[in-house]
N, CA, C and O of each residue as an XYZ file, in Angstrom:
596
protein
N     300.931    200.989     95.540
C     299.266    200.968     96.181
C     298.363    201.609     95.341
O     297.146    201.440     95.409
N     299.028    202.476     94.404
C     298.160    203.141     93.348
C     297.820    201.947     92.357
O     296.622    201.742     92.164
N     298.616    201.247     91.797
C     298.300    200.026     91.055
C     297.390    199.027     91.592
O     296.459    198.628     90.891
N     297.558    198.615     92.688
C     296.806    197.823     93.538
C     295.317    198.120     93.427
O     294.459    197.291     93.123
N     295.110    199.430     93.717
C     293.518    200.291     93.608
C     293.142    200.304     92.315
O     291.941    200.428     92.074
N     294.089    200.180     91.231
C     293.574    200.212     89.731
C     293.214    198.894     89.486
O     292.272    198.624     88.740
N     293.998    197.901     90.148
C     293.364    196.357     89.656
C     292.040    195.848     90.462
O     291.195    195.037     90.083
N     292.111    196.529     91.622
C     290.656    196.214     92.320
C     289.615    196.573     91.745
O     288.591    195.891     91.804
N     289.705    197.959     90.940
C     288.770    198.553     90.601
C     288.381    197.952     89.269
O     287.181    197.944     88.997
N     289.404    197.355     88.246
C     289.195    196.521     87.078
C     288.417    195.254     87.564
O     287.524    194.794     86.853
N     288.737    194.681     88.760
C     288.311    193.305     88.951
C     286.887    193.627     89.456
O     285.977    192.946     88.984
N     286.599    194.539     90.319
C     285.181    194.709     90.609
C     284.263    195.299     89.307
O     283.038    195.187     89.292
N     284.876    195.811     88.442
C     284.026    196.350     87.280
C     283.798    195.070     86.393
O     282.803    195.023     85.669
N     284.792    193.922     86.438
C     284.570    192.833     85.682
C     283.337    191.770     86.235
O     282.578    191.004     85.641
N     283.521    192.102     87.591
C     282.523    191.091     88.393
C     281.027    191.570     88.300
O     280.079    190.802     88.140
N     280.925    193.101     88.434
C     279.823    193.494     88.247
C     279.266    193.212     86.732
O     278.114    192.822     86.539
N     280.027    193.405     85.878
C     279.646    193.255     84.569
C     279.112    192.046     84.240
O     278.144    191.956     83.484
N     279.700    191.022     84.781
C     279.300    189.405     84.706
C     277.911    189.197     85.181
O     277.112    188.469     84.592
N     277.629    189.903     86.341
C     276.224    189.897     86.989
C     275.272    190.361     86.075
O     274.210    189.737     86.072
N     275.404    191.464     85.164
C     274.442    192.586     84.468
C     273.703    191.674     83.224
O     274.200    191.800     82.105
N     272.712    190.900     83.357
C     272.291    190.448     82.035
C     271.936    191.131     81.033
O     271.424    192.231     81.243
N     272.115    190.654     79.673
C     271.920    191.253     78.561
C     270.701    190.879     77.907
O     270.521    189.797     77.347
N     269.865    191.817     77.997
C     268.518    191.523     77.250
C     268.326    191.010     76.057
O     269.205    191.446     75.315
N     267.528    190.214     75.435
C     267.114    189.507     74.127
C     268.054    189.177     73.433
O     267.941    189.237     72.208
N     269.312    188.711     74.073
C     270.412    187.938     73.349
C     270.398    186.330     73.866
O     269.907    186.024     74.952
N     270.910    185.491     73.084
C     271.075    184.148     73.433
C     272.093    183.493     72.346
O     272.329    184.003     71.251
N     272.562    182.485     72.743
C     273.542    181.535     71.926
C     272.522    180.776     71.129
O     271.479    180.388     71.657
N     272.825    180.543     69.777
C     272.180    179.557     69.194
C     272.379    178.088     69.548
O     273.525    177.640     69.535
N     271.442    177.378     69.834
C     271.286    176.189     70.584
C     270.835    175.077     69.433
O     270.719    173.877     69.683
N     270.679    175.479     68.561
C     270.467    174.125     67.628
C     270.717    174.396     65.876
O     270.605    175.547     65.455
N     270.973    173.538     65.155
C     271.163    174.142     63.951
C     269.924    174.622     63.314
O     268.923    174.579     64.029
N     269.786    175.080     62.086
C     268.538    175.582     61.514
C     268.030    174.189     60.951
O     268.694    173.187     60.686
N     266.458    174.441     60.827
C     265.619    173.450     60.422
C     265.676    173.298     58.871
O     265.686    174.311     58.172
N     265.710    172.138     58.358
C     265.571    172.204     57.034
C     264.113    171.955     57.020
O     263.540    171.294     57.886
N     263.378    172.659     55.732
C     262.126    172.336     55.539
C     262.156    172.237     53.887
O     262.803    172.845     53.034
N     261.078    171.109     53.823
C     260.882    170.623     52.471
C     259.420    171.069     51.964
O     258.604    171.491     52.784
N     259.185    170.994     50.941
C     257.953    171.467     50.452
C     257.469    170.602     49.050
O     258.160    170.434     48.045
N     256.144    170.129     49.274
C     256.027    169.133     48.029
C     255.047    170.232     47.498
O     254.366    170.888     48.286
N     254.985    170.431     46.036
C     253.953    171.237     45.343
C     253.316    170.566     44.008
O     253.896    170.423     42.932
N     252.081    170.214     44.308
C     251.458    169.184     43.379
C     250.660    170.185     42.528
O     250.004    171.074     43.072
N     250.722    170.026     41.050
C     250.116    171.014     40.365
C     248.789    170.182     39.852
O     248.959    169.008     39.521
N     247.461    170.766     39.778
C     246.561    170.272     39.202
C     245.662    170.908     38.439
O     245.418    172.095     38.657
N     244.996    170.167     37.366
C     243.951    170.538     36.389
C     242.618    170.108     36.757
O     242.329    168.913     36.696
N     241.610    171.161     37.211
C     240.447    170.735     37.292
C     239.635    170.363     36.367
O     239.493    171.233     35.508
N     238.886    169.170     36.149
C     237.955    168.945     35.053
C     236.777    169.662     35.005
O     236.204    170.024     36.032
N     236.320    169.925     33.756
C     235.066    170.723     33.756
C     234.068    170.118     34.392
O     234.071    168.889     34.472
N     233.069    170.860     34.937
C     231.685    170.397     35.614
C     231.912    169.590     37.074
O     231.000    169.074     37.720
N     233.311    169.599     37.441
C     233.734    168.992     38.706
C     233.806    170.221     39.609
O     234.124    171.338     39.200
N     233.449    169.892     41.021
C     233.737    170.641     42.120
C     235.106    170.015     42.753
O     235.233    168.982     43.410
N     236.012    170.891     42.380
C     237.513    170.100     42.746
C     237.838    170.844     44.094
O     238.730    170.379     44.803
N     237.222    171.873     44.448
C     237.306    172.328     45.655
C     236.620    171.582     47.108
O     236.954    171.512     48.291
N     235.604    171.142     46.362
C     235.002    170.235     47.398
C     235.559    168.871     47.784
O     235.523    168.230     48.834
N     236.140    168.619     46.454
C     237.195    167.368     46.673
C     238.181    167.585     47.747
O     238.368    166.901     48.753
N     238.765    168.634     47.366
C     240.111    168.888     48.373
C     239.703    169.179     49.680
O     240.416    168.791     50.605
N     238.618    169.833     49.921
C     238.069    170.334     51.402
C     237.547    168.847     52.019
O     238.036    168.354     53.036
N     236.667    168.334     51.374
C     236.108    167.315     52.044
C     236.950    165.969     52.137
O     237.040    165.483     53.264
N     237.325    165.576     51.510
C     238.410    164.400     51.213
C     239.615    164.509     51.842
O     239.917    164.016     52.929
N     240.533    165.407     50.865
C     241.831    165.550     51.309
C     242.172    166.382     52.425
O     243.182    165.955     52.985
N     241.765    167.268     52.876
C     241.833    168.234     53.916
C     241.785    167.259     55.265
O     242.746    167.392     56.024
N     240.838    166.363     55.613
C     241.013    165.597     56.739
C     242.178    164.454     56.542
O     242.688    163.989     57.562
N     242.607    163.994     55.261
C     243.870    163.312     55.316
C     245.137    163.967     55.594
O     246.057    163.348     56.130
N     245.231    165.183     55.258
C     246.240    165.972     55.471
C     246.202    166.530     56.749
O     247.324    166.733     57.214
N     245.170    166.873     57.532
C     245.000    166.997     59.020
C     245.690    166.119     59.835
O     246.566    166.458     60.631
N     245.257    164.870     59.620
C     245.620    163.518     60.324
C     247.295    163.564     60.162
O     248.019    163.212     61.094
N     247.881    164.083     58.756
C     249.331    163.582     58.598
C     249.668    164.977     59.643
O     250.380    164.694     60.606
N     249.294    166.206     59.556
C     249.884    167.360     60.487
C     249.836    166.990     62.082
O     250.786    167.105     62.856
N     248.298    166.441     62.460
C     248.314    166.193     63.810
C     249.511    164.923     64.378
O     250.055    164.866     65.481
N     249.652    164.073     63.307
C     250.421    162.968     63.699
C     251.960    163.410     63.541
O     252.825    162.541     63.657
N     252.301    164.672     63.293
C     253.528    164.988     63.024
C     254.329    164.727     61.837
O     255.539    164.953     61.793
N     253.648    164.250     60.876
C     254.412    163.815     59.515
C     254.597    165.069     58.783
O     255.683    165.293     58.248
N     253.285    166.207     58.688
C     253.487    167.450     57.926
C     253.512    168.611     58.811
O     253.016    168.541     59.936
N     253.982    169.520     58.431
C     254.058    171.000     59.174
C     252.726    171.896     58.764
O     252.137    172.708     59.478
N     252.487    171.587     57.682
C     251.579    172.489     56.923
C     250.790    172.045     55.646
O     251.526    171.281     55.021
N     249.823    172.179     55.126
C     249.162    172.000     54.060
C     248.157    172.931     53.543
O     247.252    173.304     54.290
N     248.236    173.357     52.279
C     247.201    174.060     51.733
C     246.806    173.861     50.341
O     247.446    173.116     49.599
N     245.834    174.466     49.989
C     245.167    174.575     48.563
C     245.275    175.894     47.960
O     244.559    176.730     48.512
N     245.996    176.332     46.944
C     246.357    177.947     46.384
C     245.679    177.674     45.275
O     245.704    176.588     44.697
N     244.985    178.752     44.904
C     244.682    179.461     43.584
C     245.139    180.583     43.290
O     245.443    181.463     44.094
N     245.240    180.641     41.763
C     245.935    182.093     41.487
C     245.087    183.130     41.564
O     243.885    183.045     41.309
N     245.710    184.215     41.940
C     245.051    185.517     41.737
C     245.516    186.228     40.548
O     244.647    186.693     39.811
N     246.707    186.383     40.250
C     247.442    186.948     39.035
C     248.494    185.834     38.759
O     249.334    185.461     39.578
N     248.337    185.353     37.494
C     249.252    184.176     36.975
C     249.095    184.168     35.435
O     248.164    184.709     34.839
N     250.155    183.466     34.841
C     250.430    183.539     33.517
C     249.707    182.082     32.892
O     249.268    181.216     33.649
N     249.673    181.993     31.723
C     249.089    180.595     31.398
C     250.056    179.426     31.703
O     251.258    179.385     31.441
N     249.201    178.364     32.384
C     249.992    177.189     32.734
C     248.980    175.936     32.357
O     247.934    176.145     31.742
N     249.363    174.687     32.758
C     248.600    173.651     32.035
C     247.609    173.457     33.506
O     246.719    172.608     33.538
N     247.874    174.265     34.553
C     247.202    173.728     35.763
C     246.459    174.912     36.218
O     246.826    176.055     35.945
N     245.400    174.633     36.922
C     244.620    175.936     37.543
C     244.510    175.959     38.971
O     243.617    176.613     39.510
N     245.431    175.228     39.693
C     245.540    175.238     41.086
C     246.398    174.264     41.858
O     246.233    173.100     41.492
N     247.296    174.444     42.858
C     248.060    173.648     43.490
C     248.105    173.564     44.879
O     247.805    174.495     45.626
N     248.572    172.176     45.328
C     248.465    172.012     46.692
C     250.027    171.945     47.240
O     250.969    171.436     46.633
N     250.058    172.464     48.294
C     251.472    172.487     48.997
C     251.398    171.827     50.328
O     250.434    171.975     51.080
N     252.479    171.067     50.613
C     252.643    170.526     51.899
C     254.078    170.712     52.308
O     254.976    170.700     51.466
N     254.295    170.879     53.547
C     255.772    171.062     54.105
C     255.946    170.240     55.334
O     255.057    169.977     56.144
N     257.286    169.835     55.386
C     257.675    168.821     56.593
C     259.270    169.109     56.784
O     259.862    169.517     55.784
N     259.951    168.945     57.886
C     261.228    168.899     58.280
C     261.720    167.803     57.687
O     262.849    167.823     57.198
N     260.979    166.762     57.653
C     261.640    165.200     57.500
C     261.109    164.878     55.963
O     259.942    165.040     55.607
N     262.104    164.428     55.182
C     261.515    164.248     53.843
C     260.814    162.654     54.102
O     259.745    162.450     53.526
N     261.323    161.678     54.843
C     260.826    160.577     54.809
C     259.242    160.832     55.146
O     258.332    160.455     54.407
N     259.092    161.407     56.160
C     257.664    161.680     56.418
C     256.761    161.903     55.265
O     255.660    161.367     55.136
N     257.416    162.901     54.272
C     256.426    163.226     53.087
C     256.476    162.008     52.061
O     255.536    161.783     51.299
N     257.529    161.308     52.089
C     257.701    160.507     50.793
C     257.315    158.965     51.358
O     256.914    158.195     50.484
N     257.381    158.530     52.497
C     256.889    157.321     52.694
C     255.750    157.083     53.601
O     255.742    156.317     54.565
N     254.896    157.748     53.223
C     253.448    157.512     54.067
C     252.765    156.277     53.578
O     252.543    156.182     52.371
N     252.407    155.316     54.398
C     251.446    154.446     54.241
C     250.052    154.967     53.651
O     249.143    154.916     54.479
N     249.792    155.327     52.727
C     248.638    156.028     52.363
C     247.228    155.020     52.471
O     246.126    155.349     52.912
N     247.587    153.881     51.999
C     246.412    152.787     52.183
C     245.831    152.808     53.713
O     244.673    153.025     54.071
N     246.702    152.589     54.311
C     246.633    152.828     55.978
C     245.852    154.057     56.196
O     244.775    154.051     56.792
N     246.352    155.005     55.756
C     245.836    156.530     56.357
C     244.363    156.627     55.601
O     243.530    157.281     56.229
N     243.940    156.081     54.372
C     242.670    156.252     53.672
C     241.737    155.501     54.436
O     240.583    155.886     54.622
N     242.312    154.185     54.992
C     241.456    153.458     55.952
C     240.841    154.093     57.202
O     239.656    154.029     57.531
N     241.782    154.685     57.813
C     241.773    155.259     59.182
C     240.714    156.406     59.035
O     239.747    156.548     59.783
N     241.032    157.211     57.957
C     240.214    158.652     57.970
C     239.267    158.486     57.003
O     238.455    159.406     57.104
N     238.980    157.712     56.076
C     237.744    157.696     55.255
C     236.571    156.546     55.599
O     235.348    156.611     55.475
N     237.432    155.477     56.079
C     236.992    154.240     56.091
C     236.874    153.389     55.157
O     236.450    153.758     54.062
N     237.255    151.957     55.412
C     237.499    151.101     54.425
C     236.483    151.142     53.149
O     236.890    151.261     51.993
N     235.186    151.034     53.487
C     234.288    151.129     52.463
C     234.371    152.262     51.555
O     234.027    152.124     50.381
N     234.791    153.348     51.995
C     234.838    154.598     51.232
C     236.109    155.147     50.392
O     236.220    156.240     49.837
N     237.050    154.063     50.455
C     238.426    154.504     49.960
C     238.250    154.372     48.131
O     238.778    155.159     47.345
N     237.591    153.472     47.831
C     237.660    153.628     46.228
C     236.825    154.471     45.557
O     236.981    154.838     44.392
N     235.819    154.819     46.389
C     234.757    155.722     45.796
C     235.452    157.149     45.910
O     235.429    157.847     44.897
N     236.014    157.600     46.955
C     236.782    158.822     47.125
C     237.960    159.123     46.190
O     238.223    160.250     45.770
N     238.757    157.822     45.859
C     239.669    157.988     45.020
C     238.821    158.223     43.691
O     238.993    159.278     43.080
N     237.954    157.323     43.244
C     237.291    157.733     41.804
C     236.665    159.316     41.805
O     236.654    160.002     40.784
N     236.189    159.744     43.008
C     235.823    161.026     42.679
C     236.888    161.784     42.789
O     236.475    162.894     42.456
N     238.099    161.885     43.071
C     239.082    162.587     43.146
C     239.720    162.791     41.674
O     240.024    163.844     41.112
N     239.834    161.373     41.198
C     240.266    161.219     39.832
C     239.335    161.713     38.645
O     239.710    162.039     37.519
N     237.981    161.696     39.164
C     236.847    162.533     37.998
C     237.261    164.066     38.325
O     237.465    164.824     37.376
N     237.356    164.415     39.326
C     237.431    166.192     39.696
C     238.567    166.645     39.159
O     238.539    167.837     38.852
N     239.746    165.955     38.911
C     241.011    166.761     38.698
C     242.039    165.797     38.092
O     241.957    164.591     38.329
N     243.045    166.327     37.283
C     244.355    165.767     36.932
C     245.328    166.162     37.316
O     245.589    167.345     37.097
N     246.255    165.339     38.041
C     247.585    165.783     38.546
C     248.710    166.038     37.527
O     249.431    165.123     37.129
N     248.830    167.286     37.127
C     249.827    167.346     36.053
C     251.288    167.319     36.368
O     252.174    167.249     35.515
N     251.507    167.391     37.927
C     253.136    167.325     38.194
C     253.120    167.393     39.818
O     252.189    167.849     40.481
N     254.261    166.883     40.301
C     254.605    166.910     41.496
C     255.961    167.189     41.661
O     256.758    166.545     40.979
N     256.452    168.204     42.603
C     257.885    168.571     42.813
C     258.121    168.439     44.169
O     257.118    168.624     44.858
N     259.074    168.192     44.725
C     259.280    168.403     46.203
C     260.569    169.434     46.238
O     261.454    169.059     45.469
N     260.825    170.443     46.833
C     261.745    171.483     46.931
C     262.219    171.558     48.503
O     261.492    171.244     49.446
N     263.432    171.983     48.601
C     264.047    172.367     49.879
C     264.443    173.495     50.033
O     265.111    173.940     49.100
N     264.242    174.273     51.060
C     264.119    175.540     51.349
C     265.861    175.870     51.396
O     266.570    175.372     52.270
N     266.328    176.655     50.468
C     268.004    177.024     50.523
C     267.953    178.364     51.278
O     269.025    178.572     51.846
N     267.233    179.134     51.424
C     267.620    180.628     52.423
C     266.115    180.935     52.606
O     265.229    180.443     51.908
N     265.934    181.762     53.576
C     264.704    182.296     54.062
C     264.804    183.434     55.295
O     265.632    183.438     56.206
N     263.817    184.312     55.081
C     263.698    185.100     56.263
C     262.134    185.086     56.621
O     261.185    184.976     55.845
N     262.133    185.238     58.107
C     260.706    185.209     58.717
C     260.787    186.011     59.832
O     261.864    186.245     60.380
N     259.622    186.498     60.251
C     259.512    187.403     61.424
C     259.552    186.384     62.843
O     258.895    185.346     62.907
N     260.245    186.770     63.704
C     260.807    186.450     64.880
C     259.124    185.994     65.802
O     258.172    186.775     65.827
N     259.113    184.981     66.290
C     257.801    184.612     67.035
C     257.983    185.126     68.466
O     257.134    184.729     69.264
N     258.951    185.950     68.940
C     259.326    186.418     70.345
C     258.671    187.920     70.301
O     258.757    188.660     71.281
């Protein structure tokens, strides 16, 4: 009878333990997200307002790409502390899908955002304001970030 009481106590403890929620724990439900970053290196031309070109012409293009889900992020970065480089600012964009970054129909996008009559002049103004020194795509290998919860 003593063993029967012990077995009943263990069964009761097990049942009560399964009813107790464990806070802030969860099973991983999906694989980690792959993130790609495209980094473009630019050299501004003397006497040109390259930031105005980025802000007024390219920001609306990239905003459309973010809003359509093709990009996660876009930014223009200026150095604060930097060594000597052949560029003086960079643009960075990110996406979880490499095709969304590399297979964009820019002619269609330029026409949609800038209007067909403005495409040629905006491209000319861009080329007059800066040179693109290089363009690279990087994939995140490892990262740490603060939880959003």
